[in-house]
C-alpha positions as CSV (number, residue, x, y, z in Angstrom):
1,M,0.0,0.2,0.1
2,E,1.5,3.2,-1.1
3,K,2.2,5.6,2.1
4,K,0.1,8.6,2.4
5,Y,1.1,12.0,3.7
6,Q,-1.2,14.3,6.1
7,V,1.7,17.4,5.5
8,I,2.6,18.1,2.2
9,L,5.6,21.0,1.9
10,C,6.0,21.8,-1.8
11,D,7.7,24.5,-3.9
12,P,6.9,23.7,-7.8
13,P,9.2,24.7,-10.5
14,W,7.0,27.2,-11.7
15,R,7.2,27.8,-16.0
16,Y,7.7,31.4,-16.6
17,D,6.3,32.6,-20.2
18,F,8.6,35.0,-20.8
19,S,12.4,36.6,-19.6
20,K,13.9,39.7,-20.1
21,S,17.0,37.5,-21.8
22,D,18.1,34.2,-22.1
23,S,20.6,34.8,-19.3
24,R,17.3,35.2,-16.8
25,K,15.7,32.2,-17.4
26,I,14.3,30.4,-14.4
27,E,15.5,27.3,-16.5
28,N,19.1,28.3,-16.2
29,Q,18.7,27.6,-12.6
30,Y,16.4,24.4,-12.6
31,P,14.2,22.6,-15.1
32,T,10.5,24.0,-14.8
33,M,7.2,22.3,-15.2
34,S,4.3,23.4,-16.9
35,I,0.6,23.8,-15.1
36,D,-0.7,21.0,-16.9
37,E,2.1,18.8,-15.5
38,I,1.7,20.1,-11.9
39,C,-2.0,19.7,-12.1
40,A,-1.5,16.2,-13.7
41,M,0.5,15.2,-10.7
42,K,-1.1,12.1,-8.6
43,I,0.6,13.2,-5.1
44,P,0.3,10.4,-2.3
45,I,-1.8,12.9,-0.2
46,D,-4.1,11.3,3.2
47,D,-7.7,11.8,2.6
48,N,-7.2,14.5,5.8
49,A,-4.2,16.7,4.7
50,V,-2.5,19.8,4.7
51,L,-0.8,21.4,1.6
52,Y,1.9,24.4,2.1
53,M,2.3,25.7,-1.2
54,W,5.2,28.0,-1.7
55,T,4.5,30.6,-5.0
56,T,5.3,34.1,-6.5
57,A,2.8,36.9,-7.2
58,P,2.8,36.1,-10.7
59,K,2.0,32.8,-10.0
60,L,-0.9,33.0,-7.8
61,E,-3.5,32.0,-9.8
62,E,-1.8,29.1,-11.5
63,A,-1.4,27.8,-7.8
64,F,-5.1,28.2,-7.0
65,L,-5.3,26.1,-10.4
66,V,-2.6,23.4,-8.7
67,M,-4.6,23.8,-5.5
68,K,-7.9,22.7,-7.4
69,A,-6.8,19.8,-8.9
70,W,-5.2,18.6,-6.4
71,K,-8.6,18.3,-4.4
72,I,-7.6,21.1,-1.8
73,T,-9.4,24.0,-0.3
74,Y,-7.8,27.0,0.0
75,K,-7.6,28.1,3.7
76,S,-4.6,31.3,4.1
77,H,-1.1,32.1,3.3
78,L,1.7,33.4,4.8
79,V,4.0,36.2,3.2
80,W,7.9,36.1,3.2
81,N,9.6,39.3,2.8
82,K,12.8,38.7,1.4
83,V,14.4,41.8,2.4
84,K,16.5,42.5,-0.7
85,I,14.1,43.4,-3.9
86,G,14.7,41.4,-6.7
87,T,13.5,41.3,-10.5
88,G,9.9,42.0,-11.5
89,Y,7.9,43.6,-14.2
90,W,4.7,45.3,-12.5
91,F,6.7,45.8,-9.1
92,R,10.3,44.4,-8.3
93,G,9.2,41.3,-5.9
94,Q,10.6,41.1,-2.5
95,H,8.1,38.7,-1.4
96,E,7.0,35.4,-1.6
97,L,3.6,33.9,-0.5
98,L,3.0,29.8,1.1
99,L,-0.3,29.3,0.5
100,V,-2.1,27.0,3.0
101,G,-4.9,24.5,2.1
102,V,-6.3,21.2,3.3
103,K,-8.0,18.4,2.0
104,G,-10.8,17.1,4.2
105,K,-10.7,18.0,7.6
106,F,-7.1,19.2,9.2
107,S,-6.9,21.5,12.2
108,P,-4.6,24.4,12.0
109,P,-1.5,24.5,14.1
110,P,-2.0,24.7,17.9
111,E,-3.1,28.1,19.0
112,G,0.5,28.6,21.1
113,L,2.4,27.9,18.3
114,R,1.0,29.6,15.6
115,I,3.0,32.2,13.9
116,G,2.5,35.7,12.6
117,S,1.2,35.6,8.7
118,V,4.4,37.9,7.7
119,V,8.1,36.4,8.1
120,T,11.0,38.5,7.1
121,S,14.1,36.7,6.3
122,E,17.0,37.5,3.7
123,R,16.6,34.9,1.0
124,H,20.1,33.0,0.3
125,G,20.3,31.6,-3.2
126,H,17.8,31.3,-5.9
127,S,14.6,30.1,-5.0
128,K,15.8,28.5,-1.6
129,K,13.3,29.1,1.0
130,P,13.5,29.4,4.8
131,D,14.6,26.4,6.7
132,F,12.6,27.9,9.8
133,I,9.5,27.5,7.6
134,R,10.0,23.7,7.6
135,E,10.8,23.5,11.0
136,Y,7.7,25.3,12.4
137,I,5.4,22.9,9.8
138,K,7.3,19.7,12.0
139,K,6.8,21.4,15.4
140,W,2.8,21.7,14.4
141,Y,2.4,18.5,13.2
142,P,5.5,16.1,14.8
143,R,2.8,12.8,14.7
144,D,1.9,13.3,11.0
145,N,3.4,11.9,7.9
146,C,5.4,14.9,6.3
147,L,6.2,15.0,2.7
148,E,8.5,17.8,1.1
149,M,7.6,18.0,-2.9
150,F,10.3,19.5,-5.2
151,A,13.0,19.1,-2.5
152,R,16.7,20.1,-2.8
153,S,17.9,18.7,0.7
154,K,16.9,16.0,3.3
155,H,15.9,16.9,6.7
156,E,15.1,15.3,9.7
157,G,11.0,13.9,9.8
158,W,10.5,14.5,6.4
159,D,10.4,12.3,3.4
160,V,11.5,13.8,0.0
161,W,10.7,14.1,-3.7
162,G,12.8,16.5,-6.3
163,N,15.3,16.1,-8.8
164,E,18.3,17.3,-6.2
165,V,17.4,14.4,-3.5
166,D,17.5,10.6,-3.2
167,I,13.4,10.3,-3.5
168,D,12.0,8.3,-0.6
169,V,8.7,8.3,-2.6
170,E,7.8,7.4,-6.3
171,M,5.2,10.1,-7.7
172,S,2.4,8.4,-9.9
173,G,2.9,9.2,-13.2
174,F,5.9,11.6,-12.9
175,K,9.8,10.5,-11.9
176,P,12.7,13.0,-11.6
177,R,15.4,11.7,-13.4
178,E,19.0,11.5,-12.2
179,E,20.6,13.0,-15.1
180,K,20.1,16.7,-16.2
181,P,18.9,16.8,-19.6
182,K,18.5,20.1,-21.8
183,E,14.8,20.0,-21.6
184,N,12.6,19.5,-18.3
185,L,13.7,17.0,-15.5
186,F,9.8,16.4,-14.6
187,T,8.9,14.3,-17.6
188,S,5.5,12.2,-18.2
189,L,6.6,8.8,-18.0
């Protein structure tokens, strides 16, 4: 029987449609996936679970489409203030969003452990998220099965899936490859 997860943290490799120059393309950092590919993933989520999903302002609408495809109901979000101003077309991005959604019935963190909806932490490397977020989530749900999708490194108490780690779980329909082709590492089988 396939292991199911009550807690999933993910940072999808969103594909952006435009870039000012070839040198600024996201694909220069890591392979991306289309919205259709992300939505089509069969994630090993329990009937009662919580999803924490990173997104940027330009990908907010697509993030909601992914939640809907995965049968997740949006509940709230956190804003990560990265301190330093980055790139952007309408505004120069200085923040990312961590969306929260549930499947079935799942309780919020215990009241005494809840944090504010805005956290400030300087960014360290392209697309690297603050480690303390993962640590908070694990404190909130210490006995639940936790999965980090699109993980870049392994952390205690978390199973991982992604193209930069030795995976702990197979995703139905998608498997990251070990070699790095020029195209997308996340391809349909």
